[in-house]
mmJSON file of the N, C-alpha and C atoms, coordinates in Angstrom:
{"data_MODEL":{"atom_site":{
"group_PDB":["ATOM","ATOM","ATOM","ATOM","ATOM","ATOM","ATOM","ATOM","ATOM","ATOM","ATOM","ATOM","ATOM","ATOM","ATOM","ATOM","ATOM","ATOM","ATOM","ATOM","ATOM","ATOM","ATOM","ATOM","ATOM","ATOM","ATOM","ATOM","ATOM","ATOM","ATOM","ATOM","ATOM","ATOM","ATOM","ATOM","ATOM","ATOM","ATOM","ATOM","ATOM","ATOM","ATOM","ATOM","ATOM","ATOM","ATOM","ATOM","ATOM","ATOM","ATOM","ATOM","ATOM","ATOM","ATOM","ATOM","ATOM","ATOM","ATOM","ATOM","ATOM","ATOM","ATOM","ATOM","ATOM","ATOM","ATOM","ATOM","ATOM","ATOM","ATOM","ATOM","ATOM","ATOM","ATOM","ATOM","ATOM","ATOM","ATOM","ATOM","ATOM","ATOM","ATOM","ATOM","ATOM","ATOM","ATOM","ATOM","ATOM","ATOM","ATOM","ATOM","ATOM","ATOM","ATOM","ATOM","ATOM","ATOM","ATOM","ATOM","ATOM","ATOM","ATOM","ATOM","ATOM","ATOM","ATOM","ATOM","ATOM","ATOM","ATOM","ATOM","ATOM","ATOM","ATOM","ATOM","ATOM","ATOM","ATOM","ATOM","ATOM","ATOM","ATOM","ATOM","ATOM","ATOM","ATOM","ATOM","ATOM","ATOM","ATOM","ATOM","ATOM","ATOM","ATOM","ATOM","ATOM","ATOM","ATOM","ATOM","ATOM","ATOM","ATOM","ATOM","ATOM","ATOM","ATOM","ATOM","ATOM","ATOM","ATOM","ATOM","ATOM","ATOM","ATOM","ATOM","ATOM","ATOM","ATOM","ATOM","ATOM","ATOM","ATOM","ATOM","ATOM","ATOM","ATOM","ATOM","ATOM","ATOM","ATOM","ATOM","ATOM","ATOM","ATOM","ATOM","ATOM","ATOM","ATOM","ATOM","ATOM","ATOM","ATOM","ATOM","ATOM","ATOM","ATOM","ATOM","ATOM","ATOM","ATOM","ATOM","ATOM","ATOM","ATOM","ATOM","ATOM","ATOM","ATOM","ATOM","ATOM","ATOM","ATOM","ATOM","ATOM","ATOM","ATOM","ATOM","ATOM","ATOM","ATOM","ATOM","ATOM","ATOM","ATOM","ATOM","ATOM","ATOM","ATOM","ATOM","ATOM","ATOM","ATOM","ATOM","ATOM","ATOM","ATOM","ATOM","ATOM","ATOM","ATOM","ATOM","ATOM","ATOM","ATOM","ATOM","ATOM"],
"id":[1,2,3,4,5,6,7,8,9,10,11,12,13,14,15,16,17,18,19,20,21,22,23,24,25,26,27,28,29,30,31,32,33,34,35,36,37,38,39,40,41,42,43,44,45,46,47,48,49,50,51,52,53,54,55,56,57,58,59,60,61,62,63,64,65,66,67,68,69,70,71,72,73,74,75,76,77,78,79,80,81,82,83,84,85,86,87,88,89,90,91,92,93,94,95,96,97,98,99,100,101,102,103,104,105,106,107,108,109,110,111,112,113,114,115,116,117,118,119,120,121,122,123,124,125,126,127,128,129,130,131,132,133,134,135,136,137,138,139,140,141,142,143,144,145,146,147,148,149,150,151,152,153,154,155,156,157,158,159,160,161,162,163,164,165,166,167,168,169,170,171,172,173,174,175,176,177,178,179,180,181,182,183,184,185,186,187,188,189,190,191,192,193,194,195,196,197,198,199,200,201,202,203,204,205,206,207,208,209,210,211,212,213,214,215,216,217,218,219,220,221,222,223,224,225,226,227,228,229,230,231,232,233,234,235,236,237],
"type_symbol":["N","C","C","N","C","C","N","C","C","N","C","C","N","C","C","N","C","C","N","C","C","N","C","C","N","C","C","N","C","C","N","C","C","N","C","C","N","C","C","N","C","C","N","C","C","N","C","C","N","C","C","N","C","C","N","C","C","N","C","C","N","C","C","N","C","C","N","C","C","N","C","C","N","C","C","N","C","C","N","C","C","N","C","C","N","C","C","N","C","C","N","C","C","N","C","C","N","C","C","N","C","C","N","C","C","N","C","C","N","C","C","N","C","C","N","C","C","N","C","C","N","C","C","N","C","C","N","C","C","N","C","C","N","C","C","N","C","C","N","C","C","N","C","C","N","C","C","N","C","C","N","C","C","N","C","C","N","C","C","N","C","C","N","C","C","N","C","C","N","C","C","N","C","C","N","C","C","N","C","C","N","C","C","N","C","C","N","C","C","N","C","C","N","C","C","N","C","C","N","C","C","N","C","C","N","C","C","N","C","C","N","C","C","N","C","C","N","C","C","N","C","C","N","C","C","N","C","C","N","C","C","N","C","C","N","C","C"],
"label_atom_id":["N","CA","C","N","CA","C","N","CA","C","N","CA","C","N","CA","C","N","CA","C","N","CA","C","N","CA","C","N","CA","C","N","CA","C","N","CA","C","N","CA","C","N","CA","C","N","CA","C","N","CA","C","N","CA","C","N","CA","C","N","CA","C","N","CA","C","N","CA","C","N","CA","C","N","CA","C","N","CA","C","N","CA","C","N","CA","C","N","CA","C","N","CA","C","N","CA","C","N","CA","C","N","CA","C","N","CA","C","N","CA","C","N","CA","C","N","CA","C","N","CA","C","N","CA","C","N","CA","C","N","CA","C","N","CA","C","N","CA","C","N","CA","C","N","CA","C","N","CA","C","N","CA","C","N","CA","C","N","CA","C","N","CA","C","N","CA","C","N","CA","C","N","CA","C","N","CA","C","N","CA","C","N","CA","C","N","CA","C","N","CA","C","N","CA","C","N","CA","C","N","CA","C","N","CA","C","N","CA","C","N","CA","C","N","CA","C","N","CA","C","N","CA","C","N","CA","C","N","CA","C","N","CA","C","N","CA","C","N","CA","C","N","CA","C","N","CA","C","N","CA","C","N","CA","C","N","CA","C","N","CA","C","N","CA","C","N","CA","C","N","CA","C","N","CA","C"],
"label_alt_id":[null,null,null,null,null,null,null,null,null,null,null,null,null,null,null,null,null,null,null,null,null,null,null,null,null,null,null,null,null,null,null,null,null,null,null,null,null,null,null,null,null,null,null,null,null,null,null,null,null,null,null,null,null,null,null,null,null,null,null,null,null,null,null,null,null,null,null,null,null,null,null,null,null,null,null,null,null,null,null,null,null,null,null,null,null,null,null,null,null,null,null,null,null,null,null,null,null,null,null,null,null,null,null,null,null,null,null,null,null,null,null,null,null,null,null,null,null,null,null,null,null,null,null,null,null,null,null,null,null,null,null,null,null,null,null,null,null,null,null,null,null,null,null,null,null,null,null,null,null,null,null,null,null,null,null,null,null,null,null,null,null,null,null,null,null,null,null,null,null,null,null,null,null,null,null,null,null,null,null,null,null,null,null,null,null,null,null,null,null,null,null,null,null,null,null,null,null,null,null,null,null,null,null,null,null,null,null,null,null,null,null,null,null,null,null,null,null,null,null,null,null,null,null,null,null,null,null,null,null,null,null,null,null,null,null,null,null],
"label_comp_id":["MET","MET","MET","LYS","LYS","LYS","ALA","ALA","ALA","ARG","ARG","ARG","VAL","VAL","VAL","PHE","PHE","PHE","VAL","VAL","VAL","THR","THR","THR","LEU","LEU","LEU","LYS","LYS","LYS","SER","SER","SER","GLY","GLY","GLY","VAL","VAL","VAL","LEU","LEU","LEU","ASP","ASP","ASP","PRO","PRO","PRO","GLN","GLN","GLN","GLY","GLY","GLY","ALA","ALA","ALA","ALA","ALA","ALA","ILE","ILE","ILE","GLY","GLY","GLY","SER","SER","SER","ALA","ALA","ALA","LEU","LEU","LEU","ASP","ASP","ASP","GLY","GLY","GLY","MET","MET","MET","GLY","GLY","GLY","PHE","PHE","PHE","ASP","ASP","ASP","GLY","GLY","GLY","VAL","VAL","VAL","THR","THR","THR","GLY","GLY","GLY","VAL","VAL","VAL","ARG","ARG","ARG","GLN","GLN","GLN","GLY","GLY","GLY","LYS","LYS","LYS","VAL","VAL","VAL","PHE","PHE","PHE","GLU","GLU","GLU","ILE","ILE","ILE","GLU","GLU","GLU","MET","MET","MET","ALA","ALA","ALA","ASP","ASP","ASP","ALA","ALA","ALA","SER","SER","SER","ARG","ARG","ARG","ASP","ASP","ASP","GLU","GLU","GLU","ALA","ALA","ALA","ALA","ALA","ALA","GLU","GLU","GLU","GLN","GLN","GLN","LEU","LEU","LEU","ASP","ASP","ASP","ALA","ALA","ALA","MET","MET","MET","CYS","CYS","CYS","LYS","LYS","LYS","ARG","ARG","ARG","LEU","LEU","LEU","LEU","LEU","LEU","ALA","ALA","ALA","ASN","ASN","ASN","THR","THR","THR","VAL","VAL","VAL","ILE","ILE","ILE","GLU","GLU","GLU","ASP","ASP","ASP","TYR","TYR","TYR","SER","SER","SER","VAL","VAL","VAL","GLU","GLU","GLU","LEU","LEU","LEU","ASP","ASP","ASP"],
"label_asym_id":["A","A","A","A","A","A","A","A","A","A","A","A","A","A","A","A","A","A","A","A","A","A","A","A","A","A","A","A","A","A","A","A","A","A","A","A","A","A","A","A","A","A","A","A","A","A","A","A","A","A","A","A","A","A","A","A","A","A","A","A","A","A","A","A","A","A","A","A","A","A","A","A","A","A","A","A","A","A","A","A","A","A","A","A","A","A","A","A","A","A","A","A","A","A","A","A","A","A","A","A","A","A","A","A","A","A","A","A","A","A","A","A","A","A","A","A","A","A","A","A","A","A","A","A","A","A","A","A","A","A","A","A","A","A","A","A","A","A","A","A","A","A","A","A","A","A","A","A","A","A","A","A","A","A","A","A","A","A","A","A","A","A","A","A","A","A","A","A","A","A","A","A","A","A","A","A","A","A","A","A","A","A","A","A","A","A","A","A","A","A","A","A","A","A","A","A","A","A","A","A","A","A","A","A","A","A","A","A","A","A","A","A","A","A","A","A","A","A","A","A","A","A","A","A","A","A","A","A","A","A","A","A","A","A","A","A","A"],
"label_entity_id":["1","1","1","1","1","1","1","1","1","1","1","1","1","1","1","1","1","1","1","1","1","1","1","1","1","1","1","1","1","1","1","1","1","1","1","1","1","1","1","1","1","1","1","1","1","1","1","1","1","1","1","1","1","1","1","1","1","1","1","1","1","1","1","1","1","1","1","1","1","1","1","1","1","1","1","1","1","1","1","1","1","1","1","1","1","1","1","1","1","1","1","1","1","1","1","1","1","1","1","1","1","1","1","1","1","1","1","1","1","1","1","1","1","1","1","1","1","1","1","1","1","1","1","1","1","1","1","1","1","1","1","1","1","1","1","1","1","1","1","1","1","1","1","1","1","1","1","1","1","1","1","1","1","1","1","1","1","1","1","1","1","1","1","1","1","1","1","1","1","1","1","1","1","1","1","1","1","1","1","1","1","1","1","1","1","1","1","1","1","1","1","1","1","1","1","1","1","1","1","1","1","1","1","1","1","1","1","1","1","1","1","1","1","1","1","1","1","1","1","1","1","1","1","1","1","1","1","1","1","1","1","1","1","1","1","1","1"],
"label_seq_id":[1,1,1,2,2,2,3,3,3,4,4,4,5,5,5,6,6,6,7,7,7,8,8,8,9,9,9,10,10,10,11,11,11,12,12,12,13,13,13,14,14,14,15,15,15,16,16,16,17,17,17,18,18,18,19,19,19,20,20,20,21,21,21,22,22,22,23,23,23,24,24,24,25,25,25,26,26,26,27,27,27,28,28,28,29,29,29,30,30,30,31,31,31,32,32,32,33,33,33,34,34,34,35,35,35,36,36,36,37,37,37,38,38,38,39,39,39,40,40,40,41,41,41,42,42,42,43,43,43,44,44,44,45,45,45,46,46,46,47,47,47,48,48,48,49,49,49,50,50,50,51,51,51,52,52,52,53,53,53,54,54,54,55,55,55,56,56,56,57,57,57,58,58,58,59,59,59,60,60,60,61,61,61,62,62,62,63,63,63,64,64,64,65,65,65,66,66,66,67,67,67,68,68,68,69,69,69,70,70,70,71,71,71,72,72,72,73,73,73,74,74,74,75,75,75,76,76,76,77,77,77,78,78,78,79,79,79],
"pdbx_PDB_ins_code":[null,null,null,null,null,null,null,null,null,null,null,null,null,null,null,null,null,null,null,null,null,null,null,null,null,null,null,null,null,null,null,null,null,null,null,null,null,null,null,null,null,null,null,null,null,null,null,null,null,null,null,null,null,null,null,null,null,null,null,null,null,null,null,null,null,null,null,null,null,null,null,null,null,null,null,null,null,null,null,null,null,null,null,null,null,null,null,null,null,null,null,null,null,null,null,null,null,null,null,null,null,null,null,null,null,null,null,null,null,null,null,null,null,null,null,null,null,null,null,null,null,null,null,null,null,null,null,null,null,null,null,null,null,null,null,null,null,null,null,null,null,null,null,null,null,null,null,null,null,null,null,null,null,null,null,null,null,null,null,null,null,null,null,null,null,null,null,null,null,null,null,null,null,null,null,null,null,null,null,null,null,null,null,null,null,null,null,null,null,null,null,null,null,null,null,null,null,null,null,null,null,null,null,null,null,null,null,null,null,null,null,null,null,null,null,null,null,null,null,null,null,null,null,null,null,null,null,null,null,null,null,null,null,null,null,null,null],
"Cartn_x":[14.022,13.843,12.447,12.432,11.671,11.074,9.879,9.583,8.508,8.022,7.23,6.581,5.008,4.049,3.28,3.489,2.825,1.715,0.57,-0.715,-1.055,-1.667,-2.409,-3.071,-4.119,-5.101,-4.457,-5.0,-4.111,-4.803,-4.061,-4.769,-5.701,-6.716,-7.772,-8.797,-8.501,-9.834,-9.866,-11.426,-11.44,-11.289,-10.772,-9.961,-11.094,-12.226,-12.654,-12.448,-11.665,-10.919,-9.8,-9.114,-8.047,-8.418,-9.75,-10.451,-10.61,-11.452,-11.879,-10.65,-9.74,-8.17,-7.859,-7.636,-7.351,-8.313,-9.699,-10.573,-10.266,-10.093,-9.674,-8.191,-7.298,-6.325,-6.162,-7.054,-7.316,-8.139,-8.788,-9.693,-8.983,-7.725,-6.955,-5.878,-6.042,-4.954,-3.902,-3.502,-2.709,-2.894,-2.883,-2.708,-2.14,-0.97,-0.419,-0.799,-1.548,-1.68,-2.896,-2.537,-3.474,-3.972,-3.688,-4.277,-3.873,-4.616,-4.098,-4.578,-3.584,-4.257,-3.964,-4.723,-4.488,-3.978,-3.218,-2.989,-2.576,-1.975,-1.913,-0.352,0.036,1.364,1.047,1.771,1.931,3.402,3.797,5.093,5.074,5.546,5.921,7.344,7.285,8.431,8.468,9.181,9.299,10.477,10.205,11.222,12.363,13.794,14.578,14.336,14.427,14.331,15.115,15.425,16.278,15.517,16.158,15.627,14.812,15.091,14.092,12.715,12.942,11.914,10.907,11.441,10.845,9.915,10.54,9.954,8.715,8.887,7.964,6.801,7.1,5.926,5.235,5.945,5.161,4.317,4.848,3.899,2.762,2.72,1.677,0.579,0.972,0.503,-0.555,0.288,-0.323,-1.344,-1.177,-2.334,-3.286,-3.194,-4.222,-5.085,-4.265,-4.889,-4.656,-3.598,-3.097,-3.787,-3.829,-4.218,-5.46,-6.355,-7.145,-6.504,-6.001,-5.167,-6.08,-7.301,-8.418,-8.295,-8.113,-8.201,-7.007,-5.975,-4.834,-3.389,-2.481,-1.127,-0.367,0.693,1.323,2.818,3.827,5.228,5.907,7.239,7.462,8.844,9.41,10.623,11.198,12.16,12.825,14.136,14.029,15.415,16.138],
"Cartn_y":[-1.926,-0.563,0.286,1.354,2.332,3.309,3.44,4.614,5.303,6.37,7.437,7.714,7.678,7.883,8.982,9.811,11.209,11.41,11.382,11.487,12.817,13.381,14.585,14.908,15.922,15.908,16.493,16.327,16.859,18.412,19.062,20.749,20.526,21.548,21.482,21.073,20.032,19.017,20.104,20.163,20.925,20.292,21.161,20.699,21.454,20.69,21.646,21.519,20.142,20.111,21.003,21.167,22.173,23.806,24.127,25.214,25.364,24.468,24.601,25.078,24.066,24.674,25.81,26.348,27.765,28.781,28.507,29.585,29.249,28.433,27.988,28.77,28.616,29.36,31.097,31.345,32.752,33.092,32.351,32.768,32.834,31.829,31.973,33.115,33.741,35.212,34.834,33.982,33.561,34.361,35.539,36.215,35.921,35.445,35.336,33.838,33.103,31.893,32.259,32.084,32.242,31.041,29.985,28.833,27.575,26.451,25.213,24.08,23.067,21.767,20.74,19.765,18.595,17.467,16.464,15.225,14.298,13.207,11.799,11.325,11.049,10.56,8.879,7.806,6.852,6.48,5.682,5.262,4.089,3.079,1.899,1.228,0.233,-0.621,-1.83,-2.133,-3.457,-4.391,-5.501,-6.568,-6.252,-6.883,-6.623,-6.946,-5.972,-5.907,-4.89,-5.16,-4.228,-2.626,-1.831,-0.269,-0.531,-0.893,-1.336,-1.926,-3.157,-4.074,-3.235,-2.333,-1.782,-0.758,0.088,1.321,0.336,-0.7,-1.163,-1.613,-2.292,-2.567,-1.48,-0.337,0.786,1.512,1.647,1.954,1.284,0.031,-0.976,-0.696,-0.415,-0.314,1.151,2.068,3.353,3.205,2.659,2.37,1.686,0.583,-0.32,-0.031,0.716,1.054,2.365,2.839,4.079,5.373,5.594,6.654,6.328,7.452,7.291,8.241,7.556,8.223,8.938,8.913,9.85,11.129,11.29,12.837,13.002,11.963,12.227,11.835,12.555,12.206,11.691,10.908,10.447,10.571,10.564,10.426,9.534,8.899,8.045,8.298,8.225,8.528,7.258,6.816,5.098,5.905,5.251,5.671,4.329],
"Cartn_z":[105.019,104.365,104.864,104.824,105.496,104.036,103.855,102.954,103.502,102.656,102.948,101.667,101.734,100.419,100.745,100.009,100.077,99.339,99.516,98.862,98.705,97.579,97.693,96.444,96.661,95.898,94.492,93.316,92.148,91.834,91.49,91.366,90.627,91.063,90.398,90.792,91.673,92.816,93.731,94.044,95.187,96.189,97.354,98.872,99.901,100.051,101.115,102.622,102.833,104.253,104.382,103.18,102.874,103.612,102.749,102.832,104.162,104.991,106.377,107.051,106.993,107.472,107.674,106.268,106.131,106.665,106.629,107.263,108.953,109.572,110.959,111.414,110.593,110.678,110.682,109.576,109.729,110.998,111.324,112.751,114.048,113.761,114.938,114.719,114.007,113.721,112.445,112.14,111.13,110.005,109.665,108.912,107.361,107.292,106.323,105.386,105.598,104.997,103.733,102.679,101.364,100.964,101.235,100.98,101.508,101.666,102.552,101.426,101.145,100.733,101.617,101.909,102.704,102.019,102.641,101.967,103.287,102.591,103.661,103.563,104.685,104.498,105.121,104.596,104.985,105.003,106.392,106.877,106.481,105.619,105.553,105.6,106.448,106.697,105.826,105.137,103.989,104.384,104.325,104.332,103.614,103.851,102.657,101.304,100.543,99.039,98.346,97.226,96.684,96.206,96.276,96.162,94.87,93.672,92.411,92.815,93.547,93.919,94.649,95.972,96.874,96.232,95.088,94.51,93.644,92.913,92.121,92.926,94.1,94.92,95.526,95.859,96.41,95.38,94.223,93.321,92.804,92.884,92.92,94.144,95.085,96.37,96.11,95.779,95.649,94.75,93.392,92.442,92.907,93.425,93.606,95.046,96.294,97.719,98.243,98.083,98.807,98.234,96.995,96.262,95.447,95.097,94.167,92.992,92.191,91.243,90.197,90.2,89.515,90.022,91.461,91.788,92.789,92.995,93.953,92.953,93.129,92.776,94.128,93.879,94.895,94.735,95.698,95.564,96.761,96.407,97.155,97.335,98.966,99.355,99.97,99.782,100.321,101.127,102.388,103.109,103.18],
"occupancy":[1.0,1.0,1.0,1.0,1.0,1.0,1.0,1.0,1.0,1.0,1.0,1.0,1.0,1.0,1.0,1.0,1.0,1.0,1.0,1.0,1.0,1.0,1.0,1.0,1.0,1.0,1.0,1.0,1.0,1.0,1.0,1.0,1.0,1.0,1.0,1.0,1.0,1.0,1.0,1.0,1.0,1.0,1.0,1.0,1.0,1.0,1.0,1.0,1.0,1.0,1.0,1.0,1.0,1.0,1.0,1.0,1.0,1.0,1.0,1.0,1.0,1.0,1.0,1.0,1.0,1.0,1.0,1.0,1.0,1.0,1.0,1.0,1.0,1.0,1.0,1.0,1.0,1.0,1.0,1.0,1.0,1.0,1.0,1.0,1.0,1.0,1.0,1.0,1.0,1.0,1.0,1.0,1.0,1.0,1.0,1.0,1.0,1.0,1.0,1.0,1.0,1.0,1.0,1.0,1.0,1.0,1.0,1.0,1.0,1.0,1.0,1.0,1.0,1.0,1.0,1.0,1.0,1.0,1.0,1.0,1.0,1.0,1.0,1.0,1.0,1.0,1.0,1.0,1.0,1.0,1.0,1.0,1.0,1.0,1.0,1.0,1.0,1.0,1.0,1.0,1.0,1.0,1.0,1.0,1.0,1.0,1.0,1.0,1.0,1.0,1.0,1.0,1.0,1.0,1.0,1.0,1.0,1.0,1.0,1.0,1.0,1.0,1.0,1.0,1.0,1.0,1.0,1.0,1.0,1.0,1.0,1.0,1.0,1.0,1.0,1.0,1.0,1.0,1.0,1.0,1.0,1.0,1.0,1.0,1.0,1.0,1.0,1.0,1.0,1.0,1.0,1.0,1.0,1.0,1.0,1.0,1.0,1.0,1.0,1.0,1.0,1.0,1.0,1.0,1.0,1.0,1.0,1.0,1.0,1.0,1.0,1.0,1.0,1.0,1.0,1.0,1.0,1.0,1.0,1.0,1.0,1.0,1.0,1.0,1.0,1.0,1.0,1.0,1.0,1.0,1.0,1.0,1.0,1.0,1.0,1.0,1.0],
"B_iso_or_equiv":[0.0,0.0,0.0,0.0,0.0,0.0,0.0,0.0,0.0,0.0,0.0,0.0,0.0,0.0,0.0,0.0,0.0,0.0,0.0,0.0,0.0,0.0,0.0,0.0,0.0,0.0,0.0,0.0,0.0,0.0,0.0,0.0,0.0,0.0,0.0,0.0,0.0,0.0,0.0,0.0,0.0,0.0,0.0,0.0,0.0,0.0,0.0,0.0,0.0,0.0,0.0,0.0,0.0,0.0,0.0,0.0,0.0,0.0,0.0,0.0,0.0,0.0,0.0,0.0,0.0,0.0,0.0,0.0,0.0,0.0,0.0,0.0,0.0,0.0,0.0,0.0,0.0,0.0,0.0,0.0,0.0,0.0,0.0,0.0,0.0,0.0,0.0,0.0,0.0,0.0,0.0,0.0,0.0,0.0,0.0,0.0,0.0,0.0,0.0,0.0,0.0,0.0,0.0,0.0,0.0,0.0,0.0,0.0,0.0,0.0,0.0,0.0,0.0,0.0,0.0,0.0,0.0,0.0,0.0,0.0,0.0,0.0,0.0,0.0,0.0,0.0,0.0,0.0,0.0,0.0,0.0,0.0,0.0,0.0,0.0,0.0,0.0,0.0,0.0,0.0,0.0,0.0,0.0,0.0,0.0,0.0,0.0,0.0,0.0,0.0,0.0,0.0,0.0,0.0,0.0,0.0,0.0,0.0,0.0,0.0,0.0,0.0,0.0,0.0,0.0,0.0,0.0,0.0,0.0,0.0,0.0,0.0,0.0,0.0,0.0,0.0,0.0,0.0,0.0,0.0,0.0,0.0,0.0,0.0,0.0,0.0,0.0,0.0,0.0,0.0,0.0,0.0,0.0,0.0,0.0,0.0,0.0,0.0,0.0,0.0,0.0,0.0,0.0,0.0,0.0,0.0,0.0,0.0,0.0,0.0,0.0,0.0,0.0,0.0,0.0,0.0,0.0,0.0,0.0,0.0,0.0,0.0,0.0,0.0,0.0,0.0,0.0,0.0,0.0,0.0,0.0,0.0,0.0,0.0,0.0,0.0,0.0],
"pdbx_formal_charge":[null,null,null,null,null,null,null,null,null,null,null,null,null,null,null,null,null,null,null,null,null,null,null,null,null,null,null,null,null,null,null,null,null,null,null,null,null,null,null,null,null,null,null,null,null,null,null,null,null,null,null,null,null,null,null,null,null,null,null,null,null,null,null,null,null,null,null,null,null,null,null,null,null,null,null,null,null,null,null,null,null,null,null,null,null,null,null,null,null,null,null,null,null,null,null,null,null,null,null,null,null,null,null,null,null,null,null,null,null,null,null,null,null,null,null,null,null,null,null,null,null,null,null,null,null,null,null,null,null,null,null,null,null,null,null,null,null,null,null,null,null,null,null,null,null,null,null,null,null,null,null,null,null,null,null,null,null,null,null,null,null,null,null,null,null,null,null,null,null,null,null,null,null,null,null,null,null,null,null,null,null,null,null,null,null,null,null,null,null,null,null,null,null,null,null,null,null,null,null,null,null,null,null,null,null,null,null,null,null,null,null,null,null,null,null,null,null,null,null,null,null,null,null,null,null,null,null,null,null,null,null,null,null,null,null,null,null],
"auth_seq_id":[1,1,1,2,2,2,3,3,3,4,4,4,5,5,5,6,6,6,7,7,7,8,8,8,9,9,9,10,10,10,11,11,11,12,12,12,13,13,13,14,14,14,15,15,15,16,16,16,17,17,17,18,18,18,19,19,19,20,20,20,21,21,21,22,22,22,23,23,23,24,24,24,25,25,25,26,26,26,27,27,27,28,28,28,29,29,29,30,30,30,31,31,31,32,32,32,33,33,33,34,34,34,35,35,35,36,36,36,37,37,37,38,38,38,39,39,39,40,40,40,41,41,41,42,42,42,43,43,43,44,44,44,45,45,45,46,46,46,47,47,47,48,48,48,49,49,49,50,50,50,51,51,51,52,52,52,53,53,53,54,54,54,55,55,55,56,56,56,57,57,57,58,58,58,59,59,59,60,60,60,61,61,61,62,62,62,63,63,63,64,64,64,65,65,65,66,66,66,67,67,67,68,68,68,69,69,69,70,70,70,71,71,71,72,72,72,73,73,73,74,74,74,75,75,75,76,76,76,77,77,77,78,78,78,79,79,79],
"auth_comp_id":["MET","MET","MET","LYS","LYS","LYS","ALA","ALA","ALA","ARG","ARG","ARG","VAL","VAL","VAL","PHE","PHE","PHE","VAL","VAL","VAL","THR","THR","THR","LEU","LEU","LEU","LYS","LYS","LYS","SER","SER","SER","GLY","GLY","GLY","VAL","VAL","VAL","LEU","LEU","LEU","ASP","ASP","ASP","PRO","PRO","PRO","GLN","GLN","GLN","GLY","GLY","GLY","ALA","ALA","ALA","ALA","ALA","ALA","ILE","ILE","ILE","GLY","GLY","GLY","SER","SER","SER","ALA","ALA","ALA","LEU","LEU","LEU","ASP","ASP","ASP","GLY","GLY","GLY","MET","MET","MET","GLY","GLY","GLY","PHE","PHE","PHE","ASP","ASP","ASP","GLY","GLY","GLY","VAL","VAL","VAL","THR","THR","THR","GLY","GLY","GLY","VAL","VAL","VAL","ARG","ARG","ARG","GLN","GLN","GLN","GLY","GLY","GLY","LYS","LYS","LYS","VAL","VAL","VAL","PHE","PHE","PHE","GLU","GLU","GLU","ILE","ILE","ILE","GLU","GLU","GLU","MET","MET","MET","ALA","ALA","ALA","ASP","ASP","ASP","ALA","ALA","ALA","SER","SER","SER","ARG","ARG","ARG","ASP","ASP","ASP","GLU","GLU","GLU","ALA","ALA","ALA","ALA","ALA","ALA","GLU","GLU","GLU","GLN","GLN","GLN","LEU","LEU","LEU","ASP","ASP","ASP","ALA","ALA","ALA","MET","MET","MET","CYS","CYS","CYS","LYS","LYS","LYS","ARG","ARG","ARG","LEU","LEU","LEU","LEU","LEU","LEU","ALA","ALA","ALA","ASN","ASN","ASN","THR","THR","THR","VAL","VAL","VAL","ILE","ILE","ILE","GLU","GLU","GLU","ASP","ASP","ASP","TYR","TYR","TYR","SER","SER","SER","VAL","VAL","VAL","GLU","GLU","GLU","LEU","LEU","LEU","ASP","ASP","ASP"],
"auth_asym_id":["A","A","A","A","A","A","A","A","A","A","A","A","A","A","A","A","A","A","A","A","A","A","A","A","A","A","A","A","A","A","A","A","A","A","A","A","A","A","A","A","A","A","A","A","A","A","A","A","A","A","A","A","A","A","A","A","A","A","A","A","A","A","A","A","A","A","A","A","A","A","A","A","A","A","A","A","A","A","A","A","A","A","A","A","A","A","A","A","A","A","A","A","A","A","A","A","A","A","A","A","A","A","A","A","A","A","A","A","A","A","A","A","A","A","A","A","A","A","A","A","A","A","A","A","A","A","A","A","A","A","A","A","A","A","A","A","A","A","A","A","A","A","A","A","A","A","A","A","A","A","A","A","A","A","A","A","A","A","A","A","A","A","A","A","A","A","A","A","A","A","A","A","A","A","A","A","A","A","A","A","A","A","A","A","A","A","A","A","A","A","A","A","A","A","A","A","A","A","A","A","A","A","A","A","A","A","A","A","A","A","A","A","A","A","A","A","A","A","A","A","A","A","A","A","A","A","A","A","A","A","A","A","A","A","A","A","A"],
"auth_atom_id":["N","CA","C","N","CA","C","N","CA","C","N","CA","C","N","CA","C","N","CA","C","N","CA","C","N","CA","C","N","CA","C","N","CA","C","N","CA","C","N","CA","C","N","CA","C","N","CA","C","N","CA","C","N","CA","C","N","CA","C","N","CA","C","N","CA","C","N","CA","C","N","CA","C","N","CA","C","N","CA","C","N","CA","C","N","CA","C","N","CA","C","N","CA","C","N","CA","C","N","CA","C","N","CA","C","N","CA","C","N","CA","C","N","CA","C","N","CA","C","N","CA","C","N","CA","C","N","CA","C","N","CA","C","N","CA","C","N","CA","C","N","CA","C","N","CA","C","N","CA","C","N","CA","C","N","CA","C","N","CA","C","N","CA","C","N","CA","C","N","CA","C","N","CA","C","N","CA","C","N","CA","C","N","CA","C","N","CA","C","N","CA","C","N","CA","C","N","CA","C","N","CA","C","N","CA","C","N","CA","C","N","CA","C","N","CA","C","N","CA","C","N","CA","C","N","CA","C","N","CA","C","N","CA","C","N","CA","C","N","CA","C","N","CA","C","N","CA","C","N","CA","C","N","CA","C","N","CA","C","N","CA","C","N","CA","C","N","CA","C","N","CA","C","N","CA","C"],
"pdbx_PDB_model_num":[1,1,1,1,1,1,1,1,1,1,1,1,1,1,1,1,1,1,1,1,1,1,1,1,1,1,1,1,1,1,1,1,1,1,1,1,1,1,1,1,1,1,1,1,1,1,1,1,1,1,1,1,1,1,1,1,1,1,1,1,1,1,1,1,1,1,1,1,1,1,1,1,1,1,1,1,1,1,1,1,1,1,1,1,1,1,1,1,1,1,1,1,1,1,1,1,1,1,1,1,1,1,1,1,1,1,1,1,1,1,1,1,1,1,1,1,1,1,1,1,1,1,1,1,1,1,1,1,1,1,1,1,1,1,1,1,1,1,1,1,1,1,1,1,1,1,1,1,1,1,1,1,1,1,1,1,1,1,1,1,1,1,1,1,1,1,1,1,1,1,1,1,1,1,1,1,1,1,1,1,1,1,1,1,1,1,1,1,1,1,1,1,1,1,1,1,1,1,1,1,1,1,1,1,1,1,1,1,1,1,1,1,1,1,1,1,1,1,1,1,1,1,1,1,1,1,1,1,1,1,1,1,1,1,1,1,1]
}}}
């Protein structure tokens, strides 16, 4: 089973890296960009497991390692 985990900063948490990217895009002539937030994507391949077991394991992975749940949100997609 394949999964994608998306980790992003919670709204209200400052994102200096996103601001730097936004500034660079503006400097390159991309005028319509009004804001940028950066994040992380993890692609994880898992051994055969039920969808529910995989979702439970991925949730534990996020809480223990992949995301800092104090300042980051995460979402999971299972294929």
